[in-house]
CHARMM-style PDB file with segment names, atoms N, HN, CA, C and O in Angstrom:
ATOM      1  N   UNK     1     209.705  55.266 -98.309  1.00  0.00      PROA
ATOM      2  CA  UNK     1     209.357  56.491 -99.001  1.00  0.00      PROA
ATOM      3  C   UNK     1     209.280  57.646 -98.024  1.00  0.00      PROA
ATOM      4  O   UNK     1     208.942  57.480 -96.852  1.00  0.00      PROA
ATOM      5  N   UNK     2     209.594  58.793 -98.528  1.00  0.00      PROA
ATOM      6  HN  UNK     2     209.869  58.928 -99.480  1.00  0.00      PROA
ATOM      7  CA  UNK     2     209.500  59.983 -97.684  1.00  0.00      PROA
ATOM      8  C   UNK     2     208.263  60.770 -98.067  1.00  0.00      PROA
ATOM      9  O   UNK     2     207.814  60.743 -99.213  1.00  0.00      PROA
ATOM     10  N   UNK     3     207.729  61.462 -97.095  1.00  0.00      PROA
ATOM     11  HN  UNK     3     208.094  61.484 -96.164  1.00  0.00      PROA
ATOM     12  CA  UNK     3     206.571  62.315 -97.372  1.00  0.00      PROA
ATOM     13  C   UNK     3     207.013  63.531 -98.173  1.00  0.00      PROA
ATOM     14  O   UNK     3     208.084  64.095 -97.949  1.00  0.00      PROA
ATOM     15  N   UNK     4     206.177  63.907 -99.090  1.00  0.00      PROA
ATOM     16  HN  UNK     4     205.307  63.449 -99.271  1.00  0.00      PROA
ATOM     17  CA  UNK     4     206.495  65.114 -99.850  1.00  0.00      PROA
ATOM     18  C   UNK     4     206.197  66.322 -98.969  1.00  0.00      PROA
ATOM     19  O   UNK     4     205.385  66.215 -98.050  1.00  0.00      PROA
ATOM     20  N   UNK     5     206.823  67.458 -99.217  1.00  0.00      PROA
ATOM     21  HN  UNK     5     207.483  67.544 -99.964  1.00  0.00      PROA
ATOM     22  CA  UNK     5     206.598  68.657 -98.407  1.00  0.00      PROA
ATOM     23  C   UNK     5     205.124  69.083 -98.376  1.00  0.00      PROA
ATOM     24  O   UNK     5     204.686  69.692 -97.399  1.00  0.00      PROA
ATOM     25  N   UNK     6     204.375  68.782 -99.397  1.00  0.00      PROA
ATOM     26  HN  UNK     6     204.731  68.288-100.190  1.00  0.00      PROA
ATOM     27  CA  UNK     6     202.969  69.178 -99.426  1.00  0.00      PROA
ATOM     28  C   UNK     6     202.138  68.347 -98.443  1.00  0.00      PROA
ATOM     29  O   UNK     6     201.110  68.816 -97.956  1.00  0.00      PROA
ATOM     30  N   UNK     7     202.576  67.120 -98.150  1.00  0.00      PROA
ATOM     31  HN  UNK     7     203.412  66.739 -98.546  1.00  0.00      PROA
ATOM     32  CA  UNK     7     201.825  66.250 -97.254  1.00  0.00      PROA
ATOM     33  C   UNK     7     202.236  66.410 -95.787  1.00  0.00      PROA
ATOM     34  O   UNK     7     201.488  66.006 -94.897  1.00  0.00      PROA
ATOM     35  N   UNK     8     203.388  66.981 -95.522  1.00  0.00      PROA
ATOM     36  HN  UNK     8     203.997  67.310 -96.244  1.00  0.00      PROA
ATOM     37  CA  UNK     8     203.878  67.167 -94.164  1.00  0.00      PROA
ATOM     38  C   UNK     8     203.161  68.351 -93.523  1.00  0.00      PROA
ATOM     39  O   UNK     8     203.120  69.436 -94.103  1.00  0.00      PROA
ATOM     40  N   UNK     9     202.595  68.153 -92.331  1.00  0.00      PROA
ATOM     41  HN  UNK     9     202.628  67.272 -91.860  1.00  0.00      PROA
ATOM     42  CA  UNK     9     201.923  69.282 -91.677  1.00  0.00      PROA
ATOM     43  C   UNK     9     202.926  70.367 -91.304  1.00  0.00      PROA
ATOM     44  O   UNK     9     204.106  70.093 -91.085  1.00  0.00      PROA
ATOM     45  N   UNK    10     202.444  71.586 -91.236  1.00  0.00      PROA
ATOM     46  HN  UNK    10     201.486  71.808 -91.414  1.00  0.00      PROA
ATOM     47  CA  UNK    10     203.316  72.707 -90.891  1.00  0.00      PROA
ATOM     48  C   UNK    10     203.809  72.557 -89.459  1.00  0.00      PROA
ATOM     49  O   UNK    10     203.100  72.025 -88.604  1.00  0.00      PROA
ATOM     50  N   UNK    11     205.001  73.017 -89.205  1.00  0.00      PROA
ATOM     51  HN  UNK    11     205.577  73.448 -89.899  1.00  0.00      PROA
ATOM     52  CA  UNK    11     205.582  72.949 -87.859  1.00  0.00      PROA
ATOM     53  C   UNK    11     204.860  73.924 -86.948  1.00  0.00      PROA
ATOM     54  O   UNK    11     204.706  75.099 -87.281  1.00  0.00      PROA
ATOM     55  N   UNK    12     204.411  73.428 -85.780  1.00  0.00      PROA
ATOM     56  HN  UNK    12     204.536  72.473 -85.509  1.00  0.00      PROA
ATOM     57  CA  UNK    12     203.745  74.276 -84.787  1.00  0.00      PROA
ATOM     58  C   UNK    12     204.600  74.253 -83.522  1.00  0.00      PROA
ATOM     59  O   UNK    12     204.653  73.226 -82.845  1.00  0.00      PROA
ATOM     60  N   UNK    13     205.269  75.354 -83.186  1.00  0.00      PROA
ATOM     61  HN  UNK    13     205.227  76.188 -83.736  1.00  0.00      PROA
ATOM     62  CA  UNK    13     206.149  75.353 -82.011  1.00  0.00      PROA
ATOM     63  C   UNK    13     205.387  75.223 -80.700  1.00  0.00      PROA
ATOM     64  O   UNK    13     206.002  74.958 -79.667  1.00  0.00      PROA
ATOM     65  N   UNK    14     204.071  75.399 -80.707  1.00  0.00      PROA
ATOM     66  HN  UNK    14     203.572  75.614 -81.546  1.00  0.00      PROA
ATOM     67  CA  UNK    14     203.278  75.305 -79.484  1.00  0.00      PROA
ATOM     68  C   UNK    14     202.571  73.966 -79.332  1.00  0.00      PROA
ATOM     69  O   UNK    14     201.811  73.784 -78.381  1.00  0.00      PROA
ATOM     70  N   UNK    15     202.797  73.039 -80.230  1.00  0.00      PROA
ATOM     71  HN  UNK    15     203.414  73.186 -81.002  1.00  0.00      PROA
ATOM     72  CA  UNK    15     202.164  71.725 -80.168  1.00  0.00      PROA
ATOM     73  C   UNK    15     203.060  70.777 -79.365  1.00  0.00      PROA
ATOM     74  O   UNK    15     203.786  69.963 -79.935  1.00  0.00      PROA
ATOM     75  N   UNK    16     202.997  70.894 -78.023  1.00  0.00      PROA
ATOM     76  HN  UNK    16     202.406  71.555 -77.560  1.00  0.00      PROA
ATOM     77  CA  UNK    16     203.793  70.042 -77.169  1.00  0.00      PROA
ATOM     78  C   UNK    16     203.078  68.712 -76.946  1.00  0.00      PROA
ATOM     79  O   UNK    16     201.848  68.675 -76.939  1.00  0.00      PROA
ATOM     80  N   UNK    17     203.811  67.636 -76.766  1.00  0.00      PROA
ATOM     81  HN  UNK    17     204.811  67.666 -76.771  1.00  0.00      PROA
ATOM     82  CA  UNK    17     203.182  66.343 -76.469  1.00  0.00      PROA
ATOM     83  C   UNK    17     202.416  66.431 -75.143  1.00  0.00      PROA
ATOM     84  O   UNK    17     202.884  67.061 -74.195  1.00  0.00      PROA
ATOM     85  N   UNK    18     201.254  65.806 -75.078  1.00  0.00      PROA
ATOM     86  HN  UNK    18     200.873  65.293 -75.847  1.00  0.00      PROA
ATOM     87  CA  UNK    18     200.407  65.921 -73.890  1.00  0.00      PROA
ATOM     88  C   UNK    18     201.082  65.351 -72.649  1.00  0.00      PROA
ATOM     89  O   UNK    18     200.865  65.868 -71.553  1.00  0.00      PROA
ATOM     90  N   UNK    19     201.895  64.299 -72.784  1.00  0.00      PROA
ATOM     91  HN  UNK    19     202.071  63.879 -73.674  1.00  0.00      PROA
ATOM     92  CA  UNK    19     202.571  63.745 -71.609  1.00  0.00      PROA
ATOM     93  C   UNK    19     203.611  64.717 -71.059  1.00  0.00      PROA
ATOM     94  O   UNK    19     203.836  64.765 -69.850  1.00  0.00      PROA
ATOM     95  N   UNK    20     204.251  65.495 -71.945  1.00  0.00      PROA
ATOM     96  HN  UNK    20     204.069  65.456 -72.927  1.00  0.00      PROA
ATOM     97  CA  UNK    20     205.204  66.499 -71.507  1.00  0.00      PROA
ATOM     98  C   UNK    20     204.489  67.638 -70.778  1.00  0.00      PROA
ATOM     99  O   UNK    20     204.977  68.118 -69.756  1.00  0.00      PROA
ATOM    100  N   UNK    21     203.361  68.065 -71.284  1.00  0.00      PROA
ATOM    101  HN  UNK    21     202.964  67.675 -72.115  1.00  0.00      PROA
ATOM    102  CA  UNK    21     202.576  69.125 -70.641  1.00  0.00      PROA
ATOM    103  C   UNK    21     202.110  68.651 -69.263  1.00  0.00      PROA
ATOM    104  O   UNK    21     202.159  69.413 -68.298  1.00  0.00      PROA
ATOM    105  N   UNK    22     201.661  67.405 -69.168  1.00  0.00      PROA
ATOM    106  HN  UNK    22     201.621  66.786 -69.953  1.00  0.00      PROA
ATOM    107  CA  UNK    22     201.196  66.850 -67.901  1.00  0.00      PROA
ATOM    108  C   UNK    22     202.343  66.767 -66.892  1.00  0.00      PROA
ATOM    109  O   UNK    22     202.168  67.124 -65.727  1.00  0.00      PROA
ATOM    110  N   UNK    23     203.501  66.306 -67.325  1.00  0.00      PROA
ATOM    111  HN  UNK    23     203.644  66.016 -68.272  1.00  0.00      PROA
ATOM    112  CA  UNK    23     204.664  66.189 -66.440  1.00  0.00      PROA
ATOM    113  C   UNK    23     205.100  67.566 -65.940  1.00  0.00      PROA
ATOM    114  O   UNK    23     205.448  67.718 -64.769  1.00  0.00      PROA
ATOM    115  N   UNK    24     205.083  68.556 -66.811  1.00  0.00      PROA
ATOM    116  HN  UNK    24     204.800  68.432 -67.762  1.00  0.00      PROA
ATOM    117  CA  UNK    24     205.463  69.910 -66.415  1.00  0.00      PROA
ATOM    118  C   UNK    24     204.473  70.467 -65.399  1.00  0.00      PROA
ATOM    119  O   UNK    24     204.868  71.127 -64.438  1.00  0.00      PROA
ATOM    120  N   UNK    25     203.211  70.205 -65.608  1.00  0.00      PROA
ATOM    121  HN  UNK    25     202.890  69.669 -66.389  1.00  0.00      PROA
ATOM    122  CA  UNK    25     202.166  70.647 -64.698  1.00  0.00      PROA
ATOM    123  C   UNK    25     202.336  69.998 -63.322  1.00  0.00      PROA
ATOM    124  O   UNK    25     202.220  70.671 -62.298  1.00  0.00      PROA
ATOM    125  N   UNK    26     202.609  68.705 -63.299  1.00  0.00      PROA
ATOM    126  HN  UNK    26     202.704  68.159 -64.131  1.00  0.00      PROA
ATOM    127  CA  UNK    26     202.817  68.006 -62.036  1.00  0.00      PROA
ATOM    128  C   UNK    26     204.057  68.519 -61.311  1.00  0.00      PROA
ATOM    129  O   UNK    26     204.056  68.628 -60.085  1.00  0.00      PROA
ATOM    130  N   UNK    27     205.107  68.834 -62.052  1.00  0.00      PROA
ATOM    131  HN  UNK    27     205.108  68.745 -63.048  1.00  0.00      PROA
ATOM    132  CA  UNK    27     206.325  69.375 -61.442  1.00  0.00      PROA
ATOM    133  C   UNK    27     206.053  70.749 -60.833  1.00  0.00      PROA
ATOM    134  O   UNK    27     206.543  71.048 -59.744  1.00  0.00      PROA
ATOM    135  N   UNK    28     205.280  71.581 -61.519  1.00  0.00      PROA
ATOM    136  HN  UNK    28     204.882  71.338 -62.403  1.00  0.00      PROA
ATOM    137  CA  UNK    28     204.947  72.906 -60.994  1.00  0.00      PROA
ATOM    138  C   UNK    28     204.099  72.785 -59.727  1.00  0.00      PROA
ATOM    139  O   UNK    28     204.294  73.543 -58.777  1.00  0.00      PROA
ATOM    140  N   UNK    29     203.162  71.837 -59.706  1.00  0.00      PROA
ATOM    141  HN  UNK    29     203.004  71.221 -60.478  1.00  0.00      PROA
ATOM    142  CA  UNK    29     202.342  71.623 -58.511  1.00  0.00      PROA
ATOM    143  C   UNK    29     203.196  71.126 -57.347  1.00  0.00      PROA
ATOM    144  O   UNK    29     202.999  71.562 -56.212  1.00  0.00      PROA
ATOM    145  N   UNK    30     204.131  70.230 -57.606  1.00  0.00      PROA
ATOM    146  HN  UNK    30     204.290  69.876 -58.527  1.00  0.00      PROA
ATOM    147  CA  UNK    30     205.014  69.713 -56.555  1.00  0.00      PROA
ATOM    148  C   UNK    30     205.896  70.825 -55.998  1.00  0.00      PROA
ATOM    149  O   UNK    30     206.124  70.895 -54.790  1.00  0.00      PROA
ATOM    150  N   UNK    31     206.390  71.688 -56.873  1.00  0.00      PROA
ATOM    151  HN  UNK    31     206.205  71.630 -57.854  1.00  0.00      PROA
ATOM    152  CA  UNK    31     207.232  72.802 -56.425  1.00  0.00      PROA
ATOM    153  C   UNK    31     206.432  73.768 -55.563  1.00  0.00      PROA
ATOM    154  O   UNK    31     206.931  74.245 -54.544  1.00  0.00      PROA
ATOM    155  N   UNK    32     205.201  74.060 -55.958  1.00  0.00      PROA
ATOM    156  HN  UNK    32     204.795  73.672 -56.786  1.00  0.00      PROA
ATOM    157  CA  UNK    32     204.351  74.945 -55.168  1.00  0.00      PROA
ATOM    158  C   UNK    32     204.044  74.328 -53.806  1.00  0.00      PROA
ATOM    159  O   UNK    32     204.039  75.028 -52.793  1.00  0.00      PROA
ATOM    160  N   UNK    33     203.787  73.022 -53.779  1.00  0.00      PROA
ATOM    161  HN  UNK    33     203.790  72.454 -54.602  1.00  0.00      PROA
ATOM    162  CA  UNK    33     203.526  72.338 -52.514  1.00  0.00      PROA
ATOM    163  C   UNK    33     204.766  72.376 -51.615  1.00  0.00      PROA
ATOM    164  O   UNK    33     204.649  72.572 -50.406  1.00  0.00      PROA
ATOM    165  N   UNK    34     205.938  72.192 -52.195  1.00  0.00      PROA
ATOM    166  HN  UNK    34     206.033  72.033 -53.178  1.00  0.00      PROA
ATOM    167  CA  UNK    34     207.185  72.263 -51.446  1.00  0.00      PROA
ATOM    168  C   UNK    34     207.357  73.638 -50.814  1.00  0.00      PROA
ATOM    169  O   UNK    34     207.723  73.740 -49.643  1.00  0.00      PROA
ATOM    170  N   UNK    35     207.094  74.701 -51.583  1.00  0.00      PROA
ATOM    171  HN  UNK    35     206.797  74.618 -52.534  1.00  0.00      PROA
ATOM    172  CA  UNK    35     207.244  76.061 -51.060  1.00  0.00      PROA
ATOM    173  C   UNK    35     206.232  76.337 -49.947  1.00  0.00      PROA
ATOM    174  O   UNK    35     206.560  77.019 -48.977  1.00  0.00      PROA
ATOM    175  N   UNK    36     205.003  75.816 -50.073  1.00  0.00      PROA
ATOM    176  HN  UNK    36     204.737  75.262 -50.861  1.00  0.00      PROA
ATOM    177  CA  UNK    36     204.020  75.982 -49.000  1.00  0.00      PROA
ATOM    178  C   UNK    36     204.492  75.270 -47.736  1.00  0.00      PROA
ATOM    179  O   UNK    36     204.341  75.797 -46.634  1.00  0.00      PROA
ATOM    180  N   UNK    37     205.063  74.078 -47.888  1.00  0.00      PROA
ATOM    181  HN  UNK    37     205.186  73.650 -48.783  1.00  0.00      PROA
ATOM    182  CA  UNK    37     205.578  73.335 -46.742  1.00  0.00      PROA
ATOM    183  C   UNK    37     206.768  74.052 -46.119  1.00  0.00      PROA
ATOM    184  O   UNK    37     206.849  74.165 -44.895  1.00  0.00      PROA
ATOM    185  N   UNK    38     207.691  74.536 -46.941  1.00  0.00      PROA
ATOM    186  HN  UNK    38     207.625  74.444 -47.935  1.00  0.00      PROA
ATOM    187  CA  UNK    38     208.883  75.213 -46.423  1.00  0.00      PROA
ATOM    188  C   UNK    38     208.520  76.470 -45.639  1.00  0.00      PROA
ATOM    189  O   UNK    38     209.230  76.839 -44.703  1.00  0.00      PROA
ATOM    190  N   UNK    39     207.427  77.132 -46.007  1.00  0.00      PROA
ATOM    191  HN  UNK    39     206.850  76.833 -46.767  1.00  0.00      PROA
ATOM    192  CA  UNK    39     207.000  78.349 -45.311  1.00  0.00      PROA
ATOM    193  C   UNK    39     206.567  78.048 -43.877  1.00  0.00      PROA
ATOM    194  O   UNK    39     206.539  78.955 -43.045  1.00  0.00      PROA
ATOM    195  N   UNK    40     206.227  76.792 -43.573  1.00  0.00      PROA
ATOM    196  HN  UNK    40     206.249  76.056 -44.249  1.00  0.00      PROA
ATOM    197  CA  UNK    40     205.799  76.438 -42.225  1.00  0.00      PROA
ATOM    198  C   UNK    40     206.969  76.048 -41.332  1.00  0.00      PROA
ATOM    199  O   UNK    40     206.791  75.907 -40.122  1.00  0.00      PROA
ATOM    200  N   UNK    41     208.158  75.870 -41.895  1.00  0.00      PROA
ATOM    201  HN  UNK    41     208.302  75.984 -42.878  1.00  0.00      PROA
ATOM    202  CA  UNK    41     209.314  75.414 -41.129  1.00  0.00      PROA
ATOM    203  C   UNK    41     210.101  76.582 -40.546  1.00  0.00      PROA
ATOM    204  O   UNK    41     210.122  77.662 -41.137  1.00  0.00      PROA
ATOM    205  N   UNK    42     210.750  76.386 -39.392  1.00  0.00      PROA
ATOM    206  HN  UNK    42     210.732  75.509 -38.912  1.00  0.00      PROA
ATOM    207  CA  UNK    42     211.615  77.444 -38.850  1.00  0.00      PROA
ATOM    208  C   UNK    42     212.852  77.605 -39.740  1.00  0.00      PROA
ATOM    209  O   UNK    42     213.209  76.687 -40.478  1.00  0.00      PROA
ATOM    210  N   UNK    43     213.492  78.748 -39.673  1.00  0.00      PROA
ATOM    211  HN  UNK    43     213.202  79.494 -39.074  1.00  0.00      PROA
ATOM    212  CA  UNK    43     214.635  78.991 -40.554  1.00  0.00      PROA
ATOM    213  C   UNK    43     215.840  78.153 -40.145  1.00  0.00      PROA
ATOM    214  O   UNK    43     216.727  77.894 -40.959  1.00  0.00      PROA
ATOM    215  N   UNK    44     215.871  77.728 -38.877  1.00  0.00      PROA
ATOM    216  HN  UNK    44     215.151  77.938 -38.216  1.00  0.00      PROA
ATOM    217  CA  UNK    44     216.981  76.925 -38.391  1.00  0.00      PROA
ATOM    218  C   UNK    44     216.451  75.657 -37.742  1.00  0.00      PROA
ATOM    219  O   UNK    44     215.425  75.691 -37.062  1.00  0.00      PROA
ATOM    220  N   UNK    45     217.129  74.559 -37.941  1.00  0.00      PROA
ATOM    221  HN  UNK    45     217.962  74.532 -38.493  1.00  0.00      PROA
ATOM    222  CA  UNK    45     216.695  73.300 -37.347  1.00  0.00      PROA
ATOM    223  C   UNK    45     216.825  73.336 -35.827  1.00  0.00      PROA
ATOM    224  O   UNK    45     215.940  72.863 -35.114  1.00  0.00      PROA
ATOM    225  N   UNK    46     217.926  73.897 -35.335  1.00  0.00      PROA
ATOM    226  HN  UNK    46     218.644  74.282 -35.914  1.00  0.00      PROA
ATOM    227  CA  UNK    46     218.163  74.013 -33.901  1.00  0.00      PROA
ATOM    228  C   UNK    46     218.395  75.482 -33.567  1.00  0.00      PROA
ATOM    229  O   UNK    46     219.515  75.976 -33.706  1.00  0.00      PROA
ATOM    230  N   UNK    47     217.353  76.189 -33.129  1.00  0.00      PROA
ATOM    231  HN  UNK    47     216.443  75.788 -33.017  1.00  0.00      PROA
ATOM    232  CA  UNK    47     217.519  77.614 -32.814  1.00  0.00      PROA
ATOM    233  C   UNK    47     218.543  77.812 -31.688  1.00  0.00      PROA
ATOM    234  O   UNK    47     218.591  77.030 -30.738  1.00  0.00      PROA
ATOM    235  N   UNK    48     219.333  78.832 -31.804  1.00  0.00      PROA
ATOM    236  HN  UNK    48     219.294  79.467 -32.575  1.00  0.00      PROA
ATOM    237  CA  UNK    48     220.307  79.160 -30.759  1.00  0.00      PROA
ATOM    238  C   UNK    48     220.460  80.673 -30.699  1.00  0.00      PROA
ATOM    239  O   UNK    48     219.987  81.393 -31.579  1.00  0.00      PROA
ATOM    240  N   UNK    49     221.116  81.138 -29.665  1.00  0.00      PROA
ATOM    241  HN  UNK    49     221.500  80.553 -28.950  1.00  0.00      PROA
ATOM    242  CA  UNK    49     221.262  82.572 -29.442  1.00  0.00      PROA
ATOM    243  C   UNK    49     222.229  83.231 -30.407  1.00  0.00      PROA
ATOM    244  O   UNK    49     222.199  84.452 -30.562  1.00  0.00      PROA
ATOM    245  N   UNK    50     223.064  82.478 -31.044  1.00  0.00      PROA
ATOM    246  HN  UNK    50     223.088  81.486 -30.918  1.00  0.00      PROA
ATOM    247  CA  UNK    50     224.052  83.047 -31.957  1.00  0.00      PROA
ATOM    248  C   UNK    50     225.411  83.086 -31.304  1.00  0.00      PROA
ATOM    249  O   UNK    50     225.674  82.340 -30.361  1.00  0.00      PROA
ATOM    250  N   UNK    51     226.265  83.938 -31.790  1.00  0.00      PROA
ATOM    251  HN  UNK    51     226.051  84.544 -32.556  1.00  0.00      PROA
ATOM    252  CA  UNK    51     227.607  84.029 -31.246  1.00  0.00      PROA
ATOM    253  C   UNK    51     227.990  85.489 -31.111  1.00  0.00      PROA
ATOM    254  O   UNK    51     227.447  86.361 -31.790  1.00  0.00      PROA
ATOM    255  N   UNK    52     228.917  85.728 -30.238  1.00  0.00      PROA
ATOM    256  HN  UNK    52     229.358  85.019 -29.687  1.00  0.00      PROA
ATOM    257  CA  UNK    52     229.424  87.087 -30.023  1.00  0.00      PROA
ATOM    258  C   UNK    52     230.579  87.347 -30.979  1.00  0.00      PROA
ATOM    259  O   UNK    52     231.419  86.478 -31.210  1.00  0.00      PROA
ATOM    260  N   UNK    53     230.608  88.538 -31.521  1.00  0.00      PROA
ATOM    261  HN  UNK    53     229.925  89.244 -31.333  1.00  0.00      PROA
ATOM    262  CA  UNK    53     231.709  88.915 -32.402  1.00  0.00      PROA
ATOM    263  C   UNK    53     232.967  89.106 -31.546  1.00  0.00      PROA
ATOM    264  O   UNK    53     232.871  89.563 -30.407  1.00  0.00      PROA
ATOM    265  N   UNK    54     234.142  88.760 -32.081  1.00  0.00      PROA
ATOM    266  HN  UNK    54     234.220  88.389 -33.006  1.00  0.00      PROA
ATOM    267  CA  UNK    54     235.368  88.983 -31.307  1.00  0.00      PROA
ATOM    268  C   UNK    54     235.583  90.482 -31.064  1.00  0.00      PROA
ATOM    269  O   UNK    54     235.147  91.327 -31.845  1.00  0.00      PROA
ATOM    270  N   UNK    55     236.249  90.774 -29.989  1.00  0.00      PROA
ATOM    271  HN  UNK    55     236.604  90.088 -29.354  1.00  0.00      PROA
ATOM    272  CA  UNK    55     236.502  92.169 -29.642  1.00  0.00      PROA
ATOM    273  C   UNK    55     237.374  92.830 -30.715  1.00  0.00      PROA
ATOM    274  O   UNK    55     238.347  92.239 -31.181  1.00  0.00      PROA
ATOM    275  N   UNK    56     237.024  94.038 -31.095  1.00  0.00      PROA
ATOM    276  HN  UNK    56     236.233  94.518 -30.716  1.00  0.00      PROA
ATOM    277  CA  UNK    56     237.807  94.762 -32.100  1.00  0.00      PROA
ATOM    278  C   UNK    56     239.062  95.325 -31.444  1.00  0.00      PROA
ATOM    279  O   UNK    56     238.979  96.033 -30.441  1.00  0.00      PROA
ATOM    280  N   UNK    57     240.235  95.005 -32.017  1.00  0.00      PROA
ATOM    281  HN  UNK    57     240.302  94.430 -32.832  1.00  0.00      PROA
ATOM    282  CA  UNK    57     241.502  95.443 -31.415  1.00  0.00      PROA
ATOM    283  C   UNK    57     242.170  96.548 -32.205  1.00  0.00      PROA
ATOM    284  O   UNK    57     243.242  97.017 -31.823  1.00  0.00      PROA
ATOM    285  N   UNK    58     241.566  96.969 -33.287  1.00  0.00      PROA
ATOM    286  HN  UNK    58     240.695  96.588 -33.598  1.00  0.00      PROA
ATOM    287  CA  UNK    58     242.182  98.056 -34.049  1.00  0.00      PROA
ATOM    288  C   UNK    58     243.204  97.567 -35.050  1.00  0.00      PROA
ATOM    289  O   UNK    58     243.987  98.385 -35.535  1.00  0.00      PROA
ATOM    290  N   UNK    59     243.252  96.319 -35.387  1.00  0.00      PROA
ATOM    291  HN  UNK    59     242.617  95.655 -34.993  1.00  0.00      PROA
ATOM    292  CA  UNK    59     244.133  95.830 -36.436  1.00  0.00      PROA
ATOM    293  C   UNK    59     245.242  94.948 -35.952  1.00  0.00      PROA
ATOM    294  O   UNK    59     245.528  93.943 -36.603  1.00  0.00      PROA
ATOM    295  N   UNK    60     245.901  95.260 -34.828  1.00  0.00      PROA
ATOM    296  HN  UNK    60     245.669  96.077 -34.299  1.00  0.00      PROA
ATOM    297  CA  UNK    60     247.014  94.446 -34.373  1.00  0.00      PROA
ATOM    298  C   UNK    60     246.617  93.706 -33.167  1.00  0.00      PROA
ATOM    299  OT1 UNK    60     247.417  92.951 -32.615  1.00  0.00      PROA
TER     300      UNK     60
END
């Protein structure tokens, strides 16, 4: 048997399952922790002086 429309609760777009809310919260915390960790790292794994640009010859 199917429920009649009068017995079916109204659709609530904000009624998310609690396990989904918990998983999203944990993912946001992990991402924030990752960003805090990344802020402590140097921008390059092996710092170096860089490279010199080739001499400009005027096109030819």
